[in-house]
VEXPALUM-250643 format. One line per 4 residues: their letters; for each residue x, y, z of C-alpha. Coordinates in steps of 0.5 Angstrom, whole numbers, padded with zeros to 4 digits, m for minus. Example, Ala and Ser with C-alpha at 12.3 -4.5 7.8 and 13.67 -1.06 7.14 Angstrom:
BEGIN
as = 0025/m0009/0016 | 0027/m0002/0014 $
***
This chain:
BEGIN
xxxx = m0047/0011/0021 | m0041/0008/0024 | m0037/0002/0020 | m0040/m0003/0025 $
xxxx = m0047/m0001/0023 | m0052/m0007/0021 | m0054/m0002/0016 | m0052/m0004/0009 $
xxxx = m0046/m0001/0006 | m0047/0006/0003 | m0043/0008/m0004 | m0040/0015/m0005 $
xxxx = m0037/0017/m0011 | m0031/0022/m0010 | m0030/0027/m0015 | m0024/0031/m0014 $
xxxx = m0024/0037/m0019 | m0018/0042/m0020 | m0018/0048/m0024 | m0025/0047/m0026 $
xxxx = m0024/0040/m0029 | m0026/0034/m0026 | m0019/0031/m0025 | m0021/0024/m0022 $
xxxx = m0028/0020/m0020 | m0028/0014/m0016 | m0032/0010/m0012 | m0031/0009/m0004 $
xxxx = m0035/0006/0002 | m0038/0011/0006 | m0036/0010/0014 | m0038/0016/0017 $
xxxx = m0042/0023/0016 | m0043/0027/0022 | m0045/0033/0019 | m0038/0036/0019 $
xxxx = m0033/0031/0018 | m0034/0025/0012 | m0030/0019/0012 | m0029/0014/0006 $
xxxx = m0025/0008/0005 | m0022/0007/m0002 | m0017/0003/m0006 | m0012/0006/m0010 $
xxxx = m0016/0009/m0016 | m0010/0011/m0020 | m0009/0004/m0023 | m0002/0004/m0024 $
xxxx = 0004/0004/m0019 | 0005/0012/m0018 | 0012/0013/m0015 | 0013/0019/m0011 $
xxxx = 0021/0018/m0009 | 0019/0018/m0002 | 0012/0014/m0002 | 0009/0009/m0008 $
xxxx = 0002/0008/m0009 | 0000/0002/m0012 | m0006/m0003/m0013 | m0008/m0006/m0007 $
xxxx = m0007/0000/m0003 | m0012/0002/0002 | m0014/0010/0003 | m0018/0012/0009 $
xxxx = m0020/0019/0007 | m0023/0024/0012 | m0026/0031/0009 | m0029/0037/0013 $
xxxx = m0035/0041/0010 | m0031/0047/0015 | m0024/0046/0014 | m0020/0047/0008 $
xxxx = m0016/0040/0007 | m0017/0033/0007 | m0013/0028/0010 | m0012/0021/0007 $
xxxx = m0009/0015/0011 | m0005/0010/0006 | m0004/0003/0008 | m0001/m0003/0004 $
xxxx = m0006/m0008/0002 | m0002/m0012/0008 | m0005/m0007/0012 | 0002/m0004/0014 $
xxxx = 0001/0004/0015 | 0005/0008/0009 | 0003/0015/0012 | m0002/0020/0011 $
xxxx = m0003/0024/0004 | m0006/0031/0006 | m0009/0035/0000 | m0011/0043/0001 $
xxxx = m0018/0044/m0001 | m0024/0048/m0001 | m0029/0045/0004 | m0032/0039/0002 $
xxxx = m0039/0038/m0001 | m0043/0032/m0001 | m0050/0031/m0005 | m0053/0025/m0004 $
xxxx = m0048/0019/m0006 | m0043/0025/m0009 | m0037/0028/m0005 | m0034/0034/m0009 $
xxxx = m0028/0037/m0007 | m0024/0042/m0010 | m0016/0041/m0010 | m0012/0047/m0009 $
xxxx = m0005/0044/m0011 | m0002/0044/m0004 | m0001/0038/m0001 | 0003/0035/0005 $
xxxx = 0006/0028/0006 | 0007/0025/0013 | 0011/0018/0013 | 0008/0013/0018 $
xxxx = 0014/0014/0023 | 0013/0022/0023 | 0020/0023/0021 | 0019/0025/0014 $
xxxx = 0014/0031/0013 | 0014/0035/0007 | 0010/0040/0003 | 0009/0039/m0004 $
xxxx = 0007/0043/m0010 | 0008/0050/m0007 | 0011/0051/m0014 | 0004/0049/m0018 $
xxxx = 0000/0053/m0013 | 0004/0059/m0014 | 0003/0058/m0022 | m0004/0057/m0021 $
xxxx = m0006/0064/m0020 | m0011/0063/m0014 | m0007/0069/m0010 | m0009/0074/m0016 $
xxxx = m0016/0071/m0017 | m0019/0070/m0010 | m0014/0072/m0005 | m0018/0070/0001 $
xxxx = m0018/0063/m0002 | m0011/0063/m0003 | m0010/0065/0004 | m0014/0060/0007 $
xxxx = m0010/0055/0003 | m0003/0057/0006 | m0006/0057/0013 | m0009/0050/0012 $
xxxx = m0002/0047/0009 | 0001/0051/0015 | m0004/0048/0020 | m0003/0041/0017 $
xxxx = 0005/0041/0018 | 0004/0044/0025 | 0000/0038/0027 | 0005/0033/0023 $
xxxx = 0011/0035/0026 | 0007/0036/0033 | 0002/0032/0036 | 0001/0028/0030 $
xxxx = m0005/0028/0024 | m0008/0022/0028 | m0011/0027/0033 | m0016/0030/0027 $
xx = m0018/0023/0025 | m0021/0020/0032 $
***
């Protein structure tokens, strides 16, 4: 279904799992599901302002989120309530699983931020990843996670993350 379809809007609950526990659940509008990539749109689900120093997420922000069933990451395009692009927040995750109206994604701690102008690309939470024990528990998943972060950074510094979203 495309965003311009005459079909009624479908709602999907995004469930972010971390270390075996649900970290957050929030409603979203399903924009597209082509069988491999799932796109949803949701308002900032964090409630209050979250200031990371390099970007602020706040009520009114809109996230267009892209998840893959065959990739180890998700990409979230972040816009202010005015529509101005803030940038892209990328989570390294296991491949997404959608069952009906629920989209479950397991966060593997590694993240990447890319500012709207592409000048600020930063890897995040590598310390949390190291402390998670994933490398010992599931070396194949840990290697896939690191490779995913490397791929995201290469794209962000090169042709841009939008190449994943078109």
